N, C-alpha and C positions, 0 to 999 in steps of 0.2 A: 321682361329683360332676362336674358340668359345669364346664368352664373359666369363670372369672368375668370380667366386664368390669373392665378396669383403669380407675383414674382416669386423666386425660389432663393433659398439660402443654404449653402453648404456649411454644415456646422457639426463638429464632432463626428465626421465621417458618415453624416446622415443628411437627407435632403428635407429641409423644412420649407413651409410656405411663409412668405412675408405676410403677416396678418395684421399688422398695425404699425403706424409710423407717427412718432409724436410731433415732429416739426418738419414742415416742407417736404421736399422729395429727396430721394437718395441720389438721383441723377436725372438729367433731362436729355433725351436723345438728340434734341436740337443743338446741344453743346458739341456734338460730334458731327454736326451737318446732316443729321438723319431726321427725316420727316415721315414717320410712319403713317400708313393707311390702315384701316381695319383689316384684320386677317380673317375674322368670322364674327358671328354674333357672340361668341365666347371670348372675343378679344377685340373690343372696340378701340383699345389704345394702339393696337397694331404691333405690339412687342411684348416679349417676356425676357426679363433680366434674371440672371443667376449671380448672386453675390456670395462672398466668402470673406474670411479673415485670413490674411497672410502677413506674418510677422507682426501681429497685434494690430493690424490696420485693415480697415474696410476696403474691399476691392470689388469691382465689377469683373467677374470672371468669365461670363458668357452672355451673349446677347443674340436672341432670335428676333428678327424684325421683318416686317413686311413693308417693301418700299415700292413706290410707283416708278421711281428712276431705275434705269437698266444698269447703271454703273454706281455701285455703293462705294463710299470712301473707305480708307484704311482707318483703323483705330489702333494706336500704339504700334503702327507698322504692319498690322495684321489685316489681310483681306478677308471678306466673308467667304464662307464655303457653302456648298449646296446643302440644303436642309436634310436631316436625318429623318427617319420615320416618326420619331417622337415629336419633332417640330415641323412637320411637313406643310403646316399652314403658312409658314413664313418663307420668304424667298431669299433671305440672307441670314446666315448664322455665323457669329463670330465666336470663336472658341479660344480659351486660354489667354484672355486679355490681360488678366493681372493688373487692371488699371486702377490705381489708387483713387479713392473718393474722400472728400474732406467734409463729410456730413457731421453735423453736431445735433445730437438728440437721442431719443430712445427708439427702439425698434422691437416689436413683438413678433416672434417666429413660432410657427406651430408645426408639430409632426403628428402623424396618424390621425387624419381627419375622421371624424365620427359620422359615418354615412347616414345615420338616422336623423341628423340635424342639417342635411342638405336642403337648401332652398334654391329654387331656380331664379336667383336674382342677385346681381352684384357680386362683391367680394366677401368671402366668408371671414368673419371676425375670429380672433384668437381662442375664444372660449369654445369653439366648435372643434378643438384639437385636443387629444389626449395629453400631449406633452407641449408645454408652452414655456419659452425662455424669452426673457427681457434682456436686451443687449443695450448698453450705453456707449455712445461714441462722442469724442471731443475732437473736432477737426479730422475725423477719420480714424483716430486712435481709440481702440477698445478700452474703455475705463470701468466697466462693470458688466457682470452677467449674473442673472438671478433666475432660478427656476420658479415659474409662476403657474405650474400645473395644478397645484392644490387650489389656488384661487380661482382658476378657470373652472375646475370641477364644482366649486361652490356657486359659481354664477350659473352653471348649467342646472 
């Protein structure tokens, strides 16, 4: 199995990979009437989401999704755009959604993937990143943030 595209998280003006979720899912494409199909062997889910924190609240900021349908629905009144070079595997890209999510649980995000730890399979866990941050949310509201980089280094 090919290594899969992680969802992303914009945090402190950097792009992190979502590397662990403690409870359930952050969101479901079907909640928006989207039913993705695989974009490639590196993205069996058929989508990549970019999350962020806005006004101390978890938001879905962007969504790149591969759909079989020719007409994609609006999300927050926003229609998808043509894909950029970065997400050219997807046929629909939603930008600047700022859609509030009501997730409760923890989230591990990682920055600066350590290339020597690459494995050609699944999603890469948090300990494979130099910088690891744990975020906690209650009904979407950010309630805690902790640097777990030292612990990730110990695991390595």
